[in-house]
N, C-alpha and C positions, 0 to 999 in steps of 0.2 A: 635060050629061054625055054623054061619049062612051060607046059600047057596050063592054062587055068581057065575057070569057067565064070561068066559074068552074068548077073541076073538082077531084075528090078521087082520089087513087091512093095506092099503096103501092110501096115502093122495097126490093129486097133488098141488104142490106150483110152479106157473108159472116159478118164477125164477131159480127153481132147475134143471128143464129140465128132470128130472126123479122122481118117486114118493118117497116118505118118508115112510118107513115101521113102522108101531106102533104096540104095544100091548096093550090091554085094559082089566081091570077087573072092573067089577061093580056088585052091590047087584043084584041078581035073582029078588027081588021084593021090592016094598016099595020105599019110597022117596030117592033121592041122596042128601046127606047132603053136601057134597063137591065135587067139581072138582079139580083133582091133576093132573099137568103134571109133569111127570120125566124125566130129561135129563141125560147125562151120560159123563165120561171122556174120553180121547182119545184112552184108550187101552181097553174100556169097551162098552156095548151096552144094549140096553133095557132087553137082557136076563138075566142080571145081577140082575135086580130087580124081574124077574120072579123066578130065582134060589133061592134067599135068601129070598123070601116070603113078599116082601114088597108090590107087586100088590094085594096079596091075603089079606093080613093084612089091607090094605086100603078099600078094597071091603068090608070085613067083618065088617068094621067100618062105611059102610053107605057111602063110597066116591065112585065116578066114577074116576078111575085111569087110566092115558094113558102114556105109556112110549113109546117115540119114539126113532128111531135109526137116530142119526143126520146126516146131508148130507154127503157123502163122507166115512161113516163108517157103519159098520154091514151090515144090508140088505139094508140100504140107500146108498150103495157105488157108485152107478151110479149117485146119485143126486149131482148137484153142490152146493158146499156151498157158501153162500153170501159174505164170508169175507175168507182171509187166517187165518190159524191157530195162534191164538194170537192176532189177530186184532178183533175190536169190529164189530159184525154184526149189520146191520140196526136193530132198536128196532121194526120196523114193520114185521120183520122176524117171531118171535113168535106170534104175533097179527095174522099174516095170518094162521099160524098152528092152533091157539086156535079157530079162525073163522071157519077153515075147518073142524075142529073135533067137531063144535057146542059146545065149552067148554065156559061156562060164565065167571065171574071173577074167577080166577084159583089159587089155591096153586101151586108154582113153586119150585120144588126141584133140585137143581143145584150144582153137584159136578165137581170140576176141570175145564177140558177144556169148560165145557158147562157155564161157566161165561161170555165167549165172546157173547154168546145169551142171557143169562137171565138178566144181568145187563143193557145193553141198554132198554130192554123191560120194567124192572123194573122202571128206571128212566124216560122213555119216555112215559109209559103207566100205571102209578099208579093205575088208576081206574080198570084196567083190571086184577090187581095182588091181590088176596084175602090175600094172606101171602107168604112169601118168606123164604125159606129153603136152604141159601147156605152151600156147605159142601167144604170148602178150594177151592174156584174157581179161575180161573186165572182172570187178567184184573181189579183187584180191584184198583189199583194204577192209572187206567186212569180216575178216577173221582176224584171230590175235596170233602174234608170233609163237605164243604156247601151244595154240591150236595146230598150228603147222609143225611145230617141233614133234607133236605127238604123233605124226604120221610116218610110218615106216615104209610106205610103198617107194619103189624105186622112182625118180622123177627125172626127166630130160627138160630142163627149161630152155625154150628157143625163142629167140627174137631178133629182128633185123636192127644193126646199129643205126639205121636213119629212123627208127621209131622212137623218138625222143620222149613220147609222153606215155603211152601204155606199156611200151617194152620195158622202159626204167622202171615204172611205178610198179608193175607185175613183178619184176625181178626183185626189186626191194623187199617185197612180201614173201614171194615165193622162196627167196634163198634160204628162209627159216625151215623149209621142208628138210626133215632130219637126214634122208638120203638122196640127194640131188646133185645133177651135173649140169653145167650150163654150155650152151652153144650160141655164140653170137655171130649171126651171118652179115659178113661186111658188104656194105653197099646195099642192103635190102631193107625195104621199108616195113610197115605194119604187117601186111600180109606176105611176109618173107617167103614163104614156101612157094608163092606164085611167081616172086621176082627171081628166084633162083632154085627151081625144083631139084636140080643135080646136086647141090650142097645139101639141100633138105633131105633127099632121099638118102644120101651117104650118112649124114648125122642120126637120122631115124634107124636105117638098118645096123649101123654100129651099136646103137644103145640095145636093139632088140635082140642082137646076138648075145649079148652079154645076160640077158635074162634067164 
């Protein structure tokens, strides 16, 4: 195990009216290979990525990994969301987050609810997204097959085979992404990364190593 450092902080985004909380893991020394932004679902927070070891796994692989609590949730509860749940947030919102955190082109890990943030960011700011890892996100039906086909960003589509609703609906839309691969996690539900962290980490690391 290589050494890594874990920190917490807060980020001011003007439109939020209150700071966004984040956790960050990065290699203790040496060059950072990739920047990774981890989002979360409605019943979850950045703490889940800490508890299942995803932040540590990424830092040990030479990545700078930042997990934020989305506006109105977790320790960002006082922050004002830029859109209602289930509506698309402006693509510029995550752009501001990345700029505020000093993240260059970023790998975005986006489960469930966070699709309302990550999809507009991906579609409007492709150059800022190094890779996209959607995990059964919401809002995939709000874009056309043609819009997805225009995205050249490498994507790893992940879902649990027990997630018969969002998993399959999101796959149906996201499979139009021009440069994608799919990992179906056997026996896992909607938060498949929580159900089987080991398989999740292997799939994620295999994908990131090819970037």
